[in-house]
C-alpha positions in Angstrom: 102.2 37.6 127.7 102.4 37.6 124.3 99.5 38.0 123.0 99.7 41.7 125.1 103.0 41.9 123.6 101.5 41.5 120.1 98.4 43.6 120.7 100.7 46.6 122.0 103.0 46.2 118.9 100.4 46.4 116.4 98.8 49.2 118.2 102.5 51.1 117.9 103.3 50.3 114.6 99.7 51.7 113.6 100.4 54.6 115.5 103.6 55.5 113.8 101.9 54.8 110.3 98.9 57.6 111.9 101.2 59.6 112.1 103.7 58.5 109.6 100.3 60.5 107.5 99.6 62.8 109.4 103.7 64.7 108.8 102.8 63.6 104.9 99.4 66.0 105.3 101.1 68.7 107.4 104.0 69.1 105.3 101.6 69.4 102.3 100.0 71.9 103.8 102.5 73.2 105.2 104.3 74.0 101.2 101.5 74.6 99.5 101.4 78.2 99.0 104.2 77.5 96.9 101.8 76.7 94.1 99.9 79.1 92.6 95.8 78.5 93.6 95.0 80.6 90.1 96.1 77.4 88.8 95.6 74.7 91.2 92.3 76.3 93.8 92.4 73.4 95.5 95.0 74.1 96.7 93.3 77.1 98.7 91.4 74.0 100.8 95.0 72.5 102.3 96.6 75.9 102.3 93.7 76.6 105.3 94.3 73.3 106.7 97.2 73.2 108.0 97.0 74.0 111.7 94.7 70.3 112.0 97.5 68.1 110.9 99.6 70.4 112.9 98.0 70.2 115.9 97.6 66.4 115.5 101.2 66.1 115.2 102.6 68.3 118.4 99.8 65.8 120.2 101.5 62.8 118.9 105.1 64.4 120.6 102.8 63.3 124.0 101.0 59.5 123.1 104.8 58.7 122.3 106.7 60.5 125.6 104.0 57.8 127.1 104.1 54.8 124.9 107.2 54.8 122.9 109.6 57.6 124.2 112.3 56.9 121.0 109.4 57.6 118.4 109.2 61.5 120.0 112.2 62.0 117.2 109.5 61.3 114.2 106.7 63.4 115.0 109.7 65.9 116.1 111.3 65.8 112.6 107.9 66.1 111.2 108.2 69.9 112.6 111.7 70.7 111.6 110.4 69.6 108.8 107.7 72.0 108.4 109.8 74.5 110.8 109.8 77.7 108.4 105.6 78.0 107.5 105.7 76.9 111.4 107.6 79.9 112.2 105.5 82.1 110.0 102.5 80.5 111.9 104.0 81.1 116.0 107.3 83.0 115.4 108.6 83.4 119.1 111.2 87.0 119.2 112.8 87.7 122.5 110.7 91.5 123.2 112.6 95.1 122.0 111.8 98.4 123.1 112.0 100.6 119.9 114.1 103.8 120.5 114.1 107.7 118.6 115.0 105.9 115.1 111.9 104.4 114.9 109.6 105.0 112.5 105.9 103.3 113.5 103.6 102.4 110.7 100.0 100.4 111.5 98.3 99.0 108.9 94.6 98.2 109.4 91.4 97.6 107.2 88.9 99.8 109.0 85.4 98.2 107.0 84.2 101.5 105.5 84.2 102.7 109.3 81.2 101.0 109.1 81.5 99.1 112.4 82.2 101.2 114.6 80.2 103.2 117.0 78.9 107.1 116.5 79.5 109.0 119.4 79.4 113.0 120.6 82.3 115.2 118.9 83.8 112.4 116.4 82.3 110.7 113.8 82.6 107.2 114.8 85.2 105.5 117.4 87.4 104.2 114.4 88.0 107.6 113.6 88.4 108.7 118.0 91.0 104.9 117.8 93.1 106.0 114.7 93.5 110.0 116.1 94.4 108.9 119.8 97.2 105.9 118.2 99.4 108.9 116.5 102.1 106.9 114.1 103.8 108.2 111.7 102.8 106.5 108.6 98.8 104.9 108.0 98.3 103.0 106.2 94.4 102.4 105.7 91.6 99.6 104.0 88.5 99.6 103.3 89.1 103.4 103.7 85.9 104.3 102.2 83.5 107.4 103.6 80.4 109.0 103.2 81.0 112.1 101.3 78.9 113.8 104.6 82.0 113.0 106.9 84.7 112.7 104.1 84.9 116.1 104.5 85.4 116.3 108.5 87.7 113.9 108.6 89.7 115.1 106.6 90.0 118.4 108.3 90.9 115.9 111.3 93.1 113.3 110.0 95.0 116.4 108.4 96.5 118.1 111.4 98.1 115.0 111.9 99.0 113.6 109.0 99.7 116.9 106.5 100.3 114.7 103.1 98.0 112.2 102.3 97.3 110.0 98.8 94.1 108.2 98.1 93.2 105.3 95.2 90.1 103.6 94.6 88.8 101.4 92.7 86.1 98.7 91.6 82.7 99.4 94.3 82.6 101.7 97.6 85.1 99.9 99.3 87.9 99.0 97.4 89.8 102.4 98.5 93.1 102.0 99.8 94.0 105.3 102.2 98.1 106.3 102.4 98.7 108.9 105.7 102.1 110.2 106.5 104.3 113.0 107.9 106.6 112.9 105.5 106.5 114.4 101.9 104.8 112.1 99.2 106.4 112.6 96.8 104.6 110.5 94.2 102.1 108.0 93.5 100.4 104.4 91.4 97.7 102.4 91.8 99.5 98.9 91.1 97.6 97.3 88.4 96.5 94.3 88.4 93.5 92.4 86.0 90.7 92.0 88.5 87.2 94.2 88.7 87.4 94.8 92.1 90.1 95.3 95.0 93.3 98.2 94.6 96.7 98.3 95.2 98.6 101.3 95.2 102.4 102.8 96.6 103.5 105.6 97.3 107.0 107.4 97.1 108.4 109.3 100.7 111.1 111.5 101.4 111.9 110.1 104.6 115.2 112.3 106.2 116.5 112.7 102.7 115.9 109.1 102.1 113.2 107.4 99.1 111.0 105.4 101.0 108.0 102.8 98.8 105.3 102.6 100.6 103.1 100.0 99.4 99.3 99.7 99.8 97.4 96.3 98.9 93.9 95.2 99.7 93.3 91.0 98.3 90.2 90.0 96.8 88.6 89.2 99.7 86.0 85.9 100.1 82.9 88.2 100.1 81.2 85.3 102.8 77.4 85.9 104.1 77.4 85.9 107.4 76.5 82.0 107.5 78.9 81.2 105.9 81.4 82.4 107.2 80.0 80.7 110.9 79.7 77.1 108.8 83.7 77.6 108.1 83.9 78.9 111.7 82.0 75.2 112.4 83.9 73.3 110.3 87.4 74.6 112.2 86.3 74.2 115.4 85.0 70.3 114.4 88.4 70.3 112.5 86.2 68.4 109.1 84.7 68.9 106.2 81.4 68.7 105.7 80.5 67.8 101.6 77.7 69.3 102.1 78.8 72.8 103.0 80.7 72.8 99.5 79.8 75.4 98.3 81.8 77.7 100.8 85.0 75.6 99.9 84.8 76.3 96.6 83.3 79.7 97.1 87.3 80.1 99.0 89.4 78.4 96.3 88.2 80.6 93.9 88.8 83.5 95.8 92.3 82.2 96.1 93.1 82.2 92.9 92.1 85.6 91.9 94.3 86.8 94.9 97.2 84.6 93.4 96.8 86.9 90.2 96.8 90.2 92.7 99.2 88.5 94.4 101.9 88.4 91.0 100.8 91.6 90.6 102.3 93.1 93.3 105.4 90.9 93.3 106.4 92.1 89.6 106.0 95.9 91.0 108.4 95.0 94.1 110.9 92.6 91.4 110.9 95.8 89.2 111.2 98.2 92.6 113.8 95.9 93.6 116.8 97.4 95.3 115.2 100.2 97.0 114.1 101.1 100.8 110.4 99.8 101.1 107.5 99.4 103.4 104.8 97.3 102.0 101.1 97.4 104.3 97.9 95.1 104.0 94.8 92.7 104.2 95.8 89.4 102.6 92.7 88.1 102.8 95.3 85.3 103.6 97.2 82.9 106.0 101.4 83.4 106.7 101.4 79.8 104.6 99.0 81.2 101.8 100.7 81.8 98.4 100.7 85.4 97.9 102.9 85.7 101.5 104.5 82.8 99.6 105.1 85.7 96.5 105.6 88.6 99.0 107.8 87.1 101.5 110.6 87.0 98.2 110.9 90.1 98.6 110.7 91.6 102.2 110.7 90.6 105.3 107.9 90.1 107.6 107.7 92.7 110.6 105.6 90.4 113.1 107.6 86.7 111.3 110.7 88.8 112.5 110.1 90.4 116.2 106.3 89.0 117.3 105.4 87.0 119.9 103.4 83.5 119.7 99.1 83.3 117.7 98.0 86.4 117.4 95.3 87.0 114.8 94.7 90.3 113.0 90.8 89.2 111.8 88.4 87.1 114.8 84.9 86.1 113.4 82.5 82.8 113.5 85.6 80.8 114.7 87.7 82.3 112.1 91.0 83.4 113.3 93.4 84.0 111.3 96.3 86.8 110.9 95.9 87.9 107.5 96.8 91.9 107.9 100.7 92.1 107.7 103.8 94.4 106.9 106.7 94.0 105.1 109.7 96.1 104.6 112.3 95.4 102.9 116.3 93.8 104.3 117.7 97.4 104.6 115.4 97.7 107.4 115.5 96.6 110.8 111.9 95.5 112.6 112.2 96.4 116.3 108.5 95.6 117.6 105.8 95.1 115.5 102.3 94.5 117.4 98.6 94.0 116.9 95.6 95.2 118.8 93.4 92.1 119.5 90.9 95.2 122.1 89.2 97.1 119.9 86.6 96.7 118.3 85.9 99.6 115.5 86.7 96.8 112.7 85.6 93.6 112.3 90.1 93.5 111.9 92.9 94.2 114.2 95.5 97.2 113.4 98.7 96.0 113.1 101.5 98.4 113.9 105.7 98.0 113.2 108.3 100.3 115.0 110.7 100.0 112.1 114.3 101.8 111.2 117.2 102.3 108.7 120.0 98.9 109.6 123.1 100.1 109.8 125.7 100.1 106.6 128.2 97.5 106.6 
């Protein structure tokens, strides 16, 4: 009996040490995004790894429930320590219904309209999807289109959105586009020191109010299909294969370049602090990343404020992540935000938010 007690206590103490180590790893992953990967690229591995120690820590709640209920407080304390990043990943909010005062905003990376299928009567199914989902403000990333199709696209889209702007930089996919039912007063490109990817802004006249609309597409990892499969395999197996370190290196280098772009966007937002602002875009980074953290210093995330559960805007080869976002300034209220994960017209899912002006205090 004494031997059994000793073994039991030893097992409990080992589990306790393991649980504490998991919590330390979880906190490191959760808050790694507060530090720039431009100077420490390896931090991206911690950022991407956050779901792993989080899942293990949640399992410890069940483990302690059966073998030592009082020690359930340990993994629960770990959850509370990472509450902010956890809520960014998995928000829980009471559903609300939009009213007539709301502006409907959509952000969508259309992958150059190249993934959608072609069918009779429209350019392709991605175009058809956009035309059939009437919104007030539409921000597209990778919105390039061949010259032969562009005129037809512009003719169709102008029937719904009389005001538009496109901002181009770098390669053929580096185009962000703005489409609005409200007048566009001015537009500009947000300058950054990277060779590719585009960030831009427009000033809108929304029923007499001037609104700053920002549309960003941060640096992609440009992984090949076999590399995406490798990353997906790592995620599913919850382990890193050292032989596949070159893929992780590519992820880290891309994160460093995104950090520079995010800094440029943050400087732009700071310069226009106090303006009514809506920001849309493809961050190519999860909710606990540096780029997300930099933007959320100035704006509120619409999905985090009103969304429900673990949702994804990009799903490919086991890589399920929410990398597309809509943010707004605190003088605006997000009533609803949803992600349409039922469509397959792009490699991203569109995200839509219903936003309205907060009452003046």
